[in-house]
Backbone as CSV, one residue per row, in Angstrom:
resi,resn,N_x,N_y,N_z,CA_x,CA_y,CA_z,C_x,C_y,C_z
1,MET,1.344,-21.815,-10.198,0.734,-21.204,-9.019,-0.548,-21.929,-8.661
2,ASN,-0.731,-22.085,-7.382,-1.930,-22.757,-6.893,-3.163,-21.954,-7.236
3,THR,-4.151,-22.565,-7.847,-5.365,-21.842,-8.233,-6.437,-21.908,-7.171
4,SER,-6.136,-22.502,-6.032,-7.097,-22.580,-4.931,-6.542,-21.837,-3.743
5,PRO,-6.981,-20.571,-3.517,-6.404,-19.773,-2.456,-6.531,-20.448,-1.102
6,ALA,-5.522,-20.194,-0.268,-5.538,-20.758,1.073,-6.561,-20.086,1.961
7,ALA,-7.088,-18.923,1.524,-8.100,-18.187,2.272,-7.697,-17.962,3.711
8,PRO,-6.534,-17.236,3.920,-6.085,-16.979,5.272,-6.953,-15.952,5.949
9,GLY,-6.679,-15.715,7.228,-7.343,-14.636,7.937,-8.778,-14.931,8.273
10,GLY,-9.148,-16.171,8.449,-10.490,-16.485,8.920,-11.496,-16.748,7.823
11,MET,-11.118,-16.563,6.540,-12.060,-16.788,5.455,-12.082,-18.268,5.084
12,SER,-13.246,-18.831,5.041,-13.338,-20.261,4.747,-13.195,-20.560,3.269
13,GLY,-13.653,-19.633,2.433,-13.579,-19.838,0.992,-14.598,-20.827,0.482
14,ASN,-15.560,-21.280,1.323,-16.513,-22.302,0.891,-17.525,-21.801,-0.126
15,HIS,-17.699,-20.460,-0.186,-18.670,-19.929,-1.135,-18.039,-19.664,-2.495
16,GLN,-16.834,-20.135,-2.689,-16.126,-19.912,-3.940,-16.717,-20.772,-5.055
17,GLY,-17.075,-20.133,-6.156,-17.646,-20.845,-7.289,-16.575,-21.510,-8.123
18,PRO,-16.978,-22.298,-9.106,-16.002,-23.060,-9.888,-15.080,-22.185,-10.708
19,GLU,-15.520,-20.955,-11.078,-14.690,-20.091,-11.895,-14.094,-18.947,-11.087
20,GLN,-14.304,-18.939,-9.783,-13.805,-17.870,-8.939,-12.467,-18.258,-8.350
21,ARG,-11.512,-17.325,-8.428,-10.143,-17.631,-8.051,-9.835,-17.300,-6.602
22,HIS,-10.774,-16.682,-5.886,-10.529,-16.267,-4.508,-11.869,-16.077,-3.813
23,PRO,-11.865,-15.986,-2.470,-13.128,-15.918,-1.736,-13.631,-14.512,-1.450
24,TRP,-12.875,-13.466,-1.801,-13.181,-12.123,-1.326,-14.154,-11.370,-2.239
25,ARG,-14.966,-10.527,-1.599,-15.971,-9.765,-2.356,-15.874,-8.261,-2.121
26,ARG,-15.161,-7.838,-1.088,-14.992,-6.396,-0.866,-13.595,-6.131,-0.334
27,PHE,-12.812,-5.406,-1.123,-11.434,-5.076,-0.791,-11.360,-3.592,-0.446
28,VAL,-10.820,-3.286,0.740,-10.618,-1.903,1.163,-9.142,-1.703,1.460
29,ALA,-8.542,-0.693,0.830,-7.112,-0.411,0.972,-6.909,0.831,1.830
30,LEU,-6.044,0.720,2.837,-5.749,1.815,3.756,-4.265,2.162,3.670
31,GLY,-3.946,3.449,3.840,-2.539,3.811,3.860,-2.286,5.244,3.473
32,ASP,-1.064,5.470,2.983,-0.653,6.809,2.586,-0.418,6.840,1.080
33,SER,0.577,7.612,0.632,0.771,7.818,-0.806,1.075,6.531,-1.556
34,LEU,1.752,5.577,-0.911,2.047,4.315,-1.599,0.764,3.614,-2.012
35,THR,-0.195,3.533,-1.102,-1.453,2.858,-1.421,-2.359,3.725,-2.275
36,GLU,-2.218,5.042,-2.167,-3.000,5.924,-3.044,-2.550,5.772,-4.486
37,GLY,-1.298,5.402,-4.691,-0.800,5.167,-6.041,0.112,6.236,-6.582
38,VAL,0.565,7.155,-5.729,1.426,8.248,-6.182,2.669,7.682,-6.857
39,GLY,3.006,8.244,-8.003,4.140,7.795,-8.791,3.756,6.975,-10.001
40,ASP,2.471,6.590,-10.073,1.964,5.749,-11.166,0.863,6.536,-11.880
41,PRO,1.235,7.453,-12.788,0.266,8.387,-13.360,-0.867,7.698,-14.121
42,ASP,-2.072,8.234,-13.941,-3.256,7.787,-14.680,-4.202,8.975,-14.784
43,PRO,-4.196,9.693,-15.918,-5.038,10.885,-16.055,-6.522,10.597,-15.868
44,GLY,-6.947,9.355,-16.067,-8.359,9.032,-15.934,-8.799,8.765,-14.515
45,SER,-7.844,8.657,-13.577,-8.189,8.395,-12.188,-8.532,9.703,-11.480
46,PRO,-9.431,9.669,-10.494,-9.828,10.910,-9.826,-8.685,11.615,-9.122
47,ASN,-7.649,10.881,-8.713,-6.511,11.534,-8.069,-5.310,11.627,-8.991
48,GLY,-5.477,11.203,-10.237,-4.391,11.286,-11.208,-3.390,10.158,-11.150
49,PHE,-3.657,9.150,-10.304,-2.729,8.031,-10.174,-3.492,6.715,-10.172
50,ARG,-2.769,5.661,-10.514,-3.325,4.316,-10.514,-2.839,3.570,-9.281
51,GLY,-1.687,2.930,-9.331,-1.088,2.341,-8.146,-1.328,0.857,-7.982
52,TRP,-0.589,0.283,-7.031,-0.637,-1.162,-6.819,-2.024,-1.624,-6.382
53,ALA,-2.712,-0.846,-5.534,-4.010,-1.295,-5.013,-5.044,-1.379,-6.126
54,ASP,-5.047,-0.387,-7.025,-5.956,-0.452,-8.173,-5.650,-1.681,-9.021
55,ARG,-4.364,-1.942,-9.213,-3.963,-3.076,-10.040,-4.388,-4.400,-9.398
56,VAL,-4.252,-4.489,-8.079,-4.703,-5.691,-7.383,-6.213,-5.833,-7.506
57,ALA,-6.946,-4.736,-7.311,-8.406,-4.788,-7.408,-8.854,-5.207,-8.800
58,GLU,-8.159,-4.744,-9.819,-8.502,-5.135,-11.185,-8.369,-6.643,-11.360
59,GLU,-7.294,-7.204,-10.817,-7.091,-8.651,-10.928,-8.127,-9.415,-10.110
60,LEU,-8.405,-8.957,-8.898,-9.363,-9.654,-8.042,-10.777,-9.591,-8.604
61,SER,-11.090,-8.529,-9.345,-12.451,-8.367,-9.862,-12.743,-9.252,-11.061
62,ALA,-11.695,-9.738,-11.723,-11.885,-10.546,-12.925,-12.604,-11.845,-12.582
63,GLY,-13.806,-12.007,-13.106,-14.584,-13.213,-12.879,-15.210,-13.313,-11.513
64,ALA,-15.133,-12.241,-10.722,-15.683,-12.265,-9.361,-16.971,-11.452,-9.332
65,THR,-18.095,-12.122,-9.357,-19.397,-11.456,-9.359,-19.594,-10.663,-8.081
66,GLY,-19.981,-9.394,-8.228,-20.289,-8.567,-7.076,-19.086,-8.039,-6.334
67,PHE,-17.893,-8.154,-6.912,-16.697,-7.663,-6.241,-16.688,-6.138,-6.214
68,SER,-16.280,-5.551,-5.073,-16.186,-4.095,-4.959,-14.888,-3.705,-4.271
69,TYR,-14.513,-2.454,-4.450,-13.202,-1.973,-4.007,-13.313,-0.527,-3.562
70,ALA,-12.690,-0.218,-2.442,-12.574,1.159,-1.976,-11.125,1.421,-1.608
71,ASN,-10.653,2.616,-1.901,-9.290,3.009,-1.560,-9.370,4.270,-0.700
72,LEU,-9.093,4.120,0.593,-9.212,5.214,1.551,-7.883,5.923,1.790
73,ALA,-6.824,5.495,1.123,-5.488,6.032,1.374,-5.393,7.504,0.970
74,VAL,-4.618,8.248,1.736,-4.389,9.673,1.471,-2.897,9.950,1.615
75,ARG,-2.326,10.546,0.599,-0.897,10.822,0.614,-0.511,11.712,1.806
76,GLY,0.683,11.477,2.336,1.232,12.328,3.377,0.851,11.989,4.793
77,LEU,-0.081,11.066,4.995,-0.521,10.784,6.349,0.527,9.999,7.132
78,GLN,0.657,10.324,8.410,1.450,9.504,9.303,0.585,8.350,9.791
79,LEU,1.241,7.372,10.403,0.536,6.138,10.750,-0.642,6.399,11.686
80,ARG,-0.464,7.248,12.674,-1.565,7.533,13.589,-2.757,8.142,12.842
81,GLU,-2.496,8.968,11.852,-3.585,9.550,11.065,-4.298,8.489,10.241
82,VAL,-3.524,7.556,9.682,-4.140,6.442,8.946,-5.066,5.660,9.871
83,ILE,-4.575,5.368,11.070,-5.366,4.583,12.022,-6.614,5.342,12.464
84,ASP,-6.445,6.623,12.794,-7.560,7.391,13.356,-8.622,7.751,12.324
85,THR,-8.212,7.987,11.081,-9.174,8.464,10.078,-9.662,7.380,9.128
86,GLU,-8.820,6.385,8.842,-9.179,5.397,7.828,-9.730,4.092,8.413
87,VAL,-9.195,3.660,9.546,-9.646,2.389,10.114,-11.126,2.423,10.487
88,PRO,-11.627,3.473,11.175,-13.069,3.493,11.478,-13.929,3.442,10.225
89,ARG,-13.502,4.129,9.188,-14.253,4.110,7.931,-14.243,2.711,7.312
90,ALA,-13.085,2.059,7.370,-12.993,0.701,6.837,-13.897,-0.252,7.604
91,LEU,-13.941,-0.130,8.907,-14.799,-0.998,9.715,-16.264,-0.834,9.315
92,ALA,-16.664,0.406,8.998,-18.051,0.659,8.609,-18.391,0.077,7.242
93,LEU,-17.365,-0.183,6.422,-17.598,-0.710,5.074,-17.684,-2.235,5.041
94,HIS,-17.394,-2.894,6.150,-17.520,-4.350,6.264,-16.775,-5.106,5.156
95,PRO,-15.479,-4.833,4.973,-14.729,-5.590,3.958,-14.412,-7.001,4.430
96,ASP,-14.144,-7.889,3.484,-13.611,-9.196,3.851,-12.130,-9.317,3.479
97,LEU,-11.581,-8.263,2.860,-10.152,-8.171,2.566,-9.717,-6.726,2.795
98,VAL,-8.710,-6.543,3.641,-8.214,-5.200,3.966,-6.699,-5.199,3.858
99,SER,-6.160,-4.145,3.269,-4.720,-3.922,3.340,-4.476,-2.664,4.158
100,ILE,-3.427,-2.691,4.966,-3.064,-1.493,5.731,-1.564,-1.279,5.612
101,GLN,-1.208,-0.056,5.250,0.187,0.301,4.990,0.411,1.696,5.571
102,GLY,1.511,1.871,6.250,1.819,3.172,6.830,3.068,3.079,7.676
103,GLY,3.483,4.231,8.178,4.669,4.301,9.007,5.866,4.911,8.323
104,GLY,5.897,4.856,6.995,7.037,5.419,6.276,7.192,6.909,6.506
105,ASN,6.085,7.630,6.545,6.149,9.072,6.771,6.582,9.403,8.193
106,ASP,6.423,8.470,9.114,6.893,8.655,10.494,8.385,8.354,10.594
107,LEU,8.794,7.234,10.016,10.147,6.735,10.215,11.209,7.618,9.570
108,LEU,10.817,8.479,8.629,11.780,9.360,7.985,12.002,10.643,8.775
109,HIS,11.536,10.690,10.012,11.751,11.848,10.869,12.525,11.437,12.112
110,ALA,13.394,12.328,12.582,14.151,12.066,13.803,13.185,11.879,14.970
111,GLY,13.520,10.945,15.843,12.704,10.733,17.031,11.585,9.733,16.856
112,ALA,11.362,9.259,15.634,10.306,8.262,15.412,10.676,6.970,16.130
113,ASP,9.718,6.394,16.831,9.943,5.172,17.594,9.267,3.998,16.886
114,PRO,10.042,3.121,16.238,9.428,2.014,15.491,8.644,1.054,16.373
115,ASP,9.024,0.930,17.649,8.299,0.035,18.549,6.909,0.585,18.862
116,LYS,6.831,1.872,19.152,5.538,2.483,19.455,4.636,2.492,18.216
117,LEU,5.234,2.723,17.044,4.447,2.684,15.814,3.835,1.304,15.615
118,ALA,4.629,0.267,15.850,4.127,-1.096,15.677,3.034,-1.416,16.689
119,ASP,3.160,-0.911,17.902,2.119,-1.140,18.909,0.786,-0.542,18.459
120,ALA,0.847,0.677,17.931,-0.373,1.322,17.443,-0.961,0.557,16.266
121,LEU,-0.086,0.093,15.401,-0.549,-0.666,14.244,-1.207,-1.977,14.669
122,GLU,-0.653,-2.626,15.679,-1.228,-3.900,16.119,-2.656,-3.711,16.632
123,ARG,-2.906,-2.638,17.351,-4.271,-2.383,17.828,-5.227,-2.229,16.665
124,ALA,-4.778,-1.564,15.595,-5.625,-1.394,14.409,-5.869,-2.735,13.719
125,VAL,-4.824,-3.554,13.621,-4.967,-4.859,12.979,-5.953,-5.729,13.757
126,ARG,-5.925,-5.651,15.074,-6.872,-6.425,15.880,-8.313,-6.002,15.585
127,GLU,-8.523,-4.704,15.440,-9.877,-4.220,15.126,-10.336,-4.750,13.770
128,LEU,-9.443,-4.717,12.799,-9.802,-5.177,11.463,-10.010,-6.690,11.431
129,ARG,-9.193,-7.418,12.175,-9.357,-8.867,12.207,-10.657,-9.273,12.907
130,ALA,-11.160,-8.386,13.773,-12.428,-8.684,14.453,-13.581,-8.794,13.466
131,LEU,-13.386,-8.254,12.249,-14.394,-8.397,11.202,-14.353,-9.784,10.576
132,ASP,-13.397,-10.606,10.960,-13.117,-11.887,10.311,-12.663,-11.671,8.879
133,ALA,-12.035,-10.517,8.660,-11.509,-10.191,7.335,-10.068,-10.670,7.218
134,THR,-9.646,-10.959,5.997,-8.238,-11.183,5.727,-7.548,-9.825,5.749
135,VAL,-6.496,-9.702,6.542,-5.785,-8.431,6.684,-4.361,-8.595,6.168
136,VAL,-3.958,-7.711,5.272,-2.614,-7.705,4.701,-1.899,-6.460,5.213
137,VAL,-0.753,-6.652,5.855,-0.014,-5.555,6.469,1.344,-5.404,5.777
138,PHE,1.685,-4.178,5.408,2.932,-3.919,4.688,4.095,-3.690,5.634
139,VAL,5.246,-4.252,5.274,6.513,-3.849,5.881,7.246,-2.992,4.863
140,GLY,8.147,-2.132,5.354,8.811,-1.174,4.488,9.884,-1.783,3.611
141,PRO,10.242,-1.082,2.530,11.278,-1.579,1.623,12.672,-1.346,2.191
142,ASP,13.628,-2.084,1.671,15.032,-1.925,2.048,15.599,-0.741,1.271
143,SER,15.961,0.310,1.988,16.463,1.518,1.318,17.909,1.389,0.881
144,GLY,18.587,0.337,1.312,19.979,0.135,0.911,20.946,0.915,1.791
145,ARG,22.157,0.436,1.861,23.156,1.077,2.719,23.791,2.302,2.078
146,SER,23.889,2.321,0.770,24.702,3.332,0.095,23.896,4.504,-0.441
147,THR,22.606,4.579,-0.111,21.780,5.669,-0.611,21.551,6.697,0.496
148,ILE,21.035,7.869,0.102,20.701,8.900,1.077,19.682,8.375,2.071
149,MET,18.761,7.523,1.600,17.731,6.961,2.463,18.287,5.895,3.412
150,GLY,19.541,5.483,3.198,20.111,4.432,4.006,20.194,4.753,5.486
151,GLN,20.199,6.041,5.830,20.292,6.429,7.241,19.064,5.997,8.034
152,PHE,17.952,5.680,7.333,16.734,5.264,8.015,16.565,3.743,8.022
153,ARG,17.548,3.050,7.469,17.407,1.614,7.242,17.210,0.832,8.538
154,THR,17.938,1.198,9.580,17.840,0.444,10.836,16.449,0.583,11.442
155,LYS,15.911,1.802,11.457,14.579,2.002,12.024,13.516,1.257,11.226
156,ILE,13.658,1.256,9.914,12.694,0.538,9.084,12.769,-0.956,9.379
157,ALA,13.990,-1.472,9.523,14.160,-2.900,9.791,13.545,-3.280,11.142
158,ILE,13.721,-2.448,12.162,13.128,-2.726,13.478,11.604,-2.712,13.378
159,PHE,11.069,-1.714,12.699,9.613,-1.637,12.507,9.119,-2.884,11.793
160,ASN,9.832,-3.291,10.757,9.412,-4.452,9.977,9.357,-5.723,10.831
161,GLU,10.370,-5.918,11.673,10.371,-7.119,12.515,9.197,-7.105,13.493
162,ASN,8.883,-5.936,14.011,7.705,-5.819,14.868,6.429,-6.150,14.109
163,VAL,6.341,-5.691,12.863,5.150,-5.956,12.051,5.023,-7.454,11.782
164,ARG,6.135,-8.111,11.492,6.070,-9.560,11.257,5.530,-10.277,12.497
165,GLY,5.969,-9.839,13.670,5.493,-10.456,14.893,4.016,-10.230,15.130
166,LEU,3.550,-9.011,14.915,2.121,-8.736,15.150,1.239,-9.462,14.138
167,CYS,1.760,-9.641,12.934,0.991,-10.394,11.942,0.863,-11.862,12.354
168,GLU,1.945,-12.414,12.881,1.892,-13.807,13.337,0.915,-13.964,14.497
169,ARG,0.918,-12.999,15.412,0.028,-13.082,16.575,-1.437,-12.929,16.208
170,ASN,-1.696,-12.181,15.135,-3.079,-11.845,14.791,-3.563,-12.513,13.509
171,ASP,-2.814,-13.495,13.013,-3.222,-14.239,11.824,-3.450,-13.305,10.641
172,ALA,-2.508,-12.391,10.456,-2.545,-11.471,9.316,-1.418,-11.830,8.357
173,LEU,-1.526,-11.343,7.135,-0.520,-11.617,6.112,0.464,-10.454,6.006
174,VAL,1.707,-10.764,5.670,2.747,-9.756,5.504,2.966,-9.484,4.016
175,ALA,2.794,-8.233,3.607,3.169,-7.800,2.259,4.612,-7.320,2.356
176,ASP,5.533,-8.119,1.870,6.950,-7.965,2.194,7.700,-7.146,1.146
177,LEU,7.665,-5.821,1.301,8.429,-4.959,0.408,9.932,-5.133,0.619
178,TRP,10.334,-5.424,1.849,11.767,-5.567,2.155,12.384,-6.695,1.332
179,ALA,11.627,-7.749,1.100,12.153,-8.911,0.372,12.170,-8.709,-1.141
180,MET,11.595,-7.613,-1.627,11.516,-7.382,-3.072,12.838,-6.815,-3.583
181,THR,13.777,-7.697,-3.888,15.092,-7.254,-4.350,15.007,-6.479,-5.661
182,GLU,13.953,-6.703,-6.431,13.814,-5.985,-7.697,13.634,-4.489,-7.499
183,LEU,13.257,-4.060,-6.279,13.090,-2.633,-6.019,14.423,-1.893,-5.997
184,ALA,15.533,-2.628,-6.059,16.842,-1.987,-6.163,17.071,-1.383,-7.540
185,ASP,16.266,-1.768,-8.517,16.343,-1.210,-9.865,15.787,0.206,-9.828
186,ALA,16.572,1.174,-10.221,16.174,2.581,-10.140,14.896,2.866,-10.921
187,ARG,14.635,2.068,-11.962,13.426,2.323,-12.761,12.150,1.887,-12.051
188,MET,12.289,1.239,-10.909,11.123,0.913,-10.096,10.609,2.128,-9.328
189,TRP,11.341,3.254,-9.391,11.006,4.418,-8.589,10.776,5.645,-9.467
190,SER,9.862,6.502,-9.011,9.584,7.751,-9.723,10.731,8.737,-9.473
191,PRO,10.748,9.877,-10.167,11.874,10.808,-10.011,12.103,11.295,-8.586
192,ASP,11.066,11.314,-7.740,11.278,11.791,-6.373,11.964,10.760,-5.484
193,ARG,12.120,9.524,-5.961,12.787,8.432,-5.258,12.092,8.048,-3.947
194,LEU,10.912,8.549,-3.735,10.139,8.209,-2.547,8.946,7.323,-2.881
195,HIS,8.497,7.361,-4.139,7.312,6.620,-4.549,7.646,5.711,-5.727
196,PRO,7.046,4.526,-5.779,7.295,3.648,-6.929,6.813,4.272,-8.231
197,SER,7.464,3.915,-9.299,7.004,4.275,-10.637,5.882,3.321,-11.036
198,ALA,5.380,3.473,-12.267,4.379,2.523,-12.758,4.935,1.102,-12.708
199,MET,6.193,0.940,-13.090,6.809,-0.383,-13.037,6.884,-0.889,-11.600
200,GLY,7.216,-0.005,-10.668,7.299,-0.400,-9.268,5.952,-0.793,-8.693
201,HIS,4.912,-0.007,-8.989,3.577,-0.345,-8.505,3.108,-1.677,-9.094
202,HIS,3.461,-1.921,-10.353,3.127,-3.197,-10.991,3.766,-4.355,-10.220
203,ALA,5.035,-4.189,-9.853,5.736,-5.245,-9.123,5.140,-5.450,-7.733
204,VAL,4.775,-4.357,-7.058,4.169,-4.468,-5.730,2.822,-5.188,-5.824
205,ALA,2.037,-4.857,-6.856,0.743,-5.518,-7.037,0.925,-7.021,-7.223
206,ALA,1.909,-7.415,-8.017,2.157,-8.842,-8.230,2.549,-9.515,-6.920
207,MET,3.361,-8.823,-6.099,3.756,-9.378,-4.802,2.546,-9.583,-3.899
208,VAL,1.639,-8.609,-3.858,0.458,-8.713,-2.999,-0.420,-9.875,-3.455
209,LEU,-0.630,-10.012,-4.748,-1.456,-11.110,-5.261,-0.824,-12.465,-4.966
210,THR,0.482,-12.536,-5.066,1.172,-13.778,-4.712,1.021,-14.067,-3.224
211,THR,1.106,-13.028,-2.401,0.907,-13.187,-0.962,-0.487,-13.729,-0.663
212,LEU,-1.474,-13.288,-1.432,-2.848,-13.765,-1.270,-3.071,-15.128,-1.915
213,ASN,-2.062,-15.623,-2.621,-2.164,-16.910,-3.320,-3.258,-16.884,-4.385
214,VAL,-3.314,-15.755,-5.098,-4.302,-15.579,-6.161,-3.593,-15.579,-7.510
215,PRO,-4.015,-16.423,-8.454,-3.443,-16.385,-9.802,-3.706,-15.022,-10.432
216,HIS,-2.757,-14.528,-11.215,-2.926,-13.205,-11.807,-2.223,-13.138,-13.154
217,THR,-2.451,-12.038,-13.863,-1.883,-11.865,-15.191,-0.756,-10.851,-15.215
218,LEU,-0.229,-10.479,-14.047,0.850,-9.495,-13.976,2.178,-10.205,-14.174
219,ALA,2.602,-10.294,-15.413,3.842,-11.002,-15.729,5.048,-10.251,-15.170
220,PRO,6.020,-10.981,-14.659,7.232,-10.318,-14.165,7.889,-9.503,-15.271
221,LEU,8.346,-8.330,-14.921,9.000,-7.465,-15.904,10.501,-7.736,-15.901
222,SER,11.101,-7.598,-17.046,12.549,-7.769,-17.165,13.126,-6.475,-17.729
223,PRO,13.338,-5.475,-16.870,13.841,-4.189,-17.364,15.235,-4.318,-17.962
224,LYS,15.494,-3.500,-18.973,16.828,-3.492,-19.579,17.844,-2.979,-18.551
225,PRO,19.100,-3.395,-18.701,20.115,-2.918,-17.753,20.172,-1.393,-17.735
226,LEU,20.365,-0.843,-16.554,20.488,0.601,-16.440,21.768,1.064,-17.119
227,PRO,21.735,2.244,-17.764,22.980,2.775,-18.329,23.977,3.046,-17.213
228,VAL,25.222,2.758,-17.496,26.262,2.954,-16.494,26.479,4.445,-16.277
229,ARG,26.429,4.865,-15.008,26.697,6.261,-14.677,27.990,6.355,-13.888
230,GLY,28.741,7.362,-14.197,29.963,7.589,-13.441,29.661,8.076,-12.033
231,TRP,30.684,8.017,-11.156,30.503,8.424,-9.760,30.027,9.871,-9.675
232,ARG,30.601,10.765,-10.478,30.257,12.182,-10.394,28.807,12.413,-10.812
233,GLN,28.354,11.744,-11.877,26.958,11.872,-12.308,25.998,11.414,-11.223
234,ALA,26.322,10.304,-10.572,25.450,9.780,-9.531,25.340,10.761,-8.366
235,ARG,26.463,11.356,-7.944,26.426,12.272,-6.803,25.659,13.546,-7.156
236,VAL,25.824,14.056,-8.372,25.068,15.232,-8.791,23.578,14.935,-8.765
237,GLY,23.195,13.738,-9.236,21.787,13.352,-9.198,21.257,13.300,-7.784
238,ASP,22.058,12.792,-6.833,21.640,12.732,-5.434,21.409,14.127,-4.874
239,LEU,22.284,15.060,-5.188,22.153,16.416,-4.661,20.906,17.106,-5.201
240,VAL,20.635,16.923,-6.498,19.434,17.521,-7.091,18.178,16.942,-6.445
241,TRP,18.146,15.620,-6.265,16.997,14.980,-5.619,16.798,15.493,-4.203
242,ALA,17.889,15.584,-3.424,17.769,16.041,-2.041,17.244,17.467,-1.977
243,ARG,17.702,18.322,-2.881,17.270,19.725,-2.872,15.816,19.880,-3.317
244,GLU,15.420,19.166,-4.364,14.107,19.403,-4.973,12.992,18.575,-4.360
245,TYR,13.314,17.427,-3.775,12.273,16.538,-3.281,12.368,16.278,-1.782
246,PHE,13.547,15.791,-1.330,13.618,15.271,0.030,13.606,16.362,1.100
247,MET,14.439,17.399,0.948,14.505,18.426,1.986,13.183,19.181,2.147
248,PRO,12.485,19.568,1.071,11.168,20.197,1.283,10.210,19.294,2.048
249,TRP,10.256,17.991,1.785,9.382,17.042,2.483,9.721,16.998,3.969
250,VAL,11.026,16.951,4.311,11.445,16.899,5.705,11.076,18.184,6.433
251,LEU,11.275,19.337,5.787,10.973,20.619,6.425,9.496,20.740,6.754
252,GLU,8.645,20.216,5.889,7.210,20.230,6.197,6.931,19.454,7.470
253,GLY,7.621,18.306,7.637,7.423,17.509,8.837,7.930,18.204,10.084
254,ILE,9.078,18.905,9.981,9.620,19.631,11.119,8.650,20.716,11.574
255,LYS,7.960,21.336,10.620,6.998,22.387,10.947,5.653,21.827,11.378
256,ASN,5.603,20.477,11.515,4.366,19.792,11.929,3.216,20.056,10.973
257,ARG,3.522,20.194,9.716,2.492,20.349,8.709,2.168,18.992,8.110
258,SER,0.915,18.756,7.865,0.520,17.489,7.259,0.961,17.465,5.808
259,HIS,1.577,16.373,5.395,1.986,16.217,3.992,0.783,15.948,3.091
260,SER,-0.383,15.729,3.684,-1.545,15.399,2.863,-2.073,16.601,2.100
261,ASN,-1.817,17.820,2.598,-2.200,19.046,1.889,-3.658,19.050,1.454
262,GLY,-4.514,18.487,2.277,-5.945,18.530,1.979,-6.436,17.490,1.005
263,PHE,-5.578,16.594,0.552,-6.023,15.553,-0.376,-6.983,14.595,0.321
264,GLN,-7.889,14.030,-0.453,-8.883,13.106,0.067,-8.700,11.731,-0.565
265,ALA,-9.336,10.739,0.026,-9.309,9.397,-0.549,-9.893,9.424,-1.953
266,LYS,-9.282,8.704,-2.881,-9.734,8.788,-4.266,-10.973,7.945,-4.531
267,GLN,-11.190,6.894,-3.762,-12.372,6.060,-3.943,-12.904,5.670,-2.566
268,PRO,-13.603,6.614,-1.893,-14.016,6.389,-0.510,-15.177,5.426,-0.346
269,TRP,-15.899,5.147,-1.435,-17.043,4.237,-1.360,-16.742,2.987,-2.155
270,PRO,-17.027,1.818,-1.613,-16.779,0.589,-2.377,-17.701,0.506,-3.580
271,GLY,-17.137,0.106,-4.694,-17.935,-0.044,-5.898,-17.233,-0.929,-6.892
272,PRO,-17.836,-1.163,-8.034,-17.196,-1.987,-9.063,-15.860,-1.409,-9.470
273,VAL,-14.948,-2.267,-9.845,-13.626,-1.814,-10.259,-13.705,-1.287,-11.677
274,ASN,-13.421,0.004,-11.832,-13.474,0.649,-13.140,-12.118,1.228,-13.490
275,PHE,-11.067,0.420,-13.289,-9.707,0.825,-13.612,-9.367,2.162,-12.961
276,GLY,-9.751,2.265,-11.674,-9.358,3.424,-10.899,-10.258,4.613,-11.043
277,ARG,-11.315,4.531,-11.863,-12.195,5.689,-12.042,-13.085,5.853,-10.816
278,ALA,-13.516,7.074,-10.582,-14.284,7.375,-9.385,-15.621,6.655,-9.390
279,VAL,-16.025,6.198,-8.214,-17.335,5.608,-8.019,-18.142,6.560,-7.152
280,PRO,-19.303,7.049,-7.610,-20.057,8.024,-6.820,-20.590,7.401,-5.538
281,PRO,-20.780,8.233,-4.483,-21.330,7.711,-3.233,-22.780,7.325,-3.403
282,PRO,-23.321,6.525,-2.472,-24.722,6.167,-2.541,-25.609,7.401,-2.484
283,ALA,-26.827,7.288,-3.016,-27.753,8.414,-3.033,-28.031,8.896,-1.619
284,ASP,-28.192,7.959,-0.688,-28.413,8.303,0.713,-27.082,8.234,1.433
285,ASP,-26.436,9.399,1.597,-25.085,9.455,2.143,-25.046,9.019,3.601
286,SER,-26.206,8.997,4.255,-26.223,8.634,5.664,-26.344,7.132,5.872
287,ALA,-26.680,6.414,4.783,-26.850,4.967,4.911,-25.493,4.305,5.074
288,GLU,-25.446,3.278,5.859,-24.196,2.567,6.093,-23.894,1.671,4.905
289,PRO,-22.764,1.918,4.210,-22.411,1.080,3.053,-22.254,-0.371,3.506
290,GLY,-22.653,-1.250,2.663,-22.456,-2.665,2.924,-23.522,-3.257,3.813
291,SER,-24.524,-2.459,4.222,-25.555,-2.999,5.114,-26.579,-3.776,4.336
């Protein structure tokens, strides 16, 4: 792997020291439950989860003097909520590296328009790029044709193609979940089948670091073959999952209830990376962080 990052997104990388592997000093992650880390348990984290963004921040902080990280993601948010509540906060934090992920909670509902979602996302990406920050934008994973989630596959694919186009127009990077064939392994997913497991978040973190062209220590995992399940066992498992996880989630959306249930960002203020542990806000809460 190249040890000299290409420094996309307007970053020159000229201030990079001899032992520094990348040019970034403040990483802010935006999104919903995927970026919050749901599915990757960590009792020591303020929200009880670790996740791909924490794992990326841990790698980026190694040997990077003064590196800080904030995670503004909140589970359950739809894309418009991510844009309206998290993007302004991110702009105030003056990051030089931003990730933005969302749309999955929209696309799993009837009537969701992937074109309109992408248009809204592009406006947000333009605002973030105006900071001269490197912006990483996620496309959704391939749900597969033969799964219950397969009914949403076409909408996700249309959204993804729109995202690729807006990234090209705005000099942003694509975090390509769709291309991650390893996500077809059931052990990459938590029991709810909506969020990655610890193994899945690990794989996503490695993908993001590779996208950034940053050397890392996240070795590829080689999971043991899954035990063979008969057709009847597989269908029973699908029915239990749909009853206990998926249908309650859909019904909440039909009732126009926020899936966030009052949850807050786990690390709203940028600070040193402490393996996902909470960083207290500045003493003067009115002061603009990063000023």
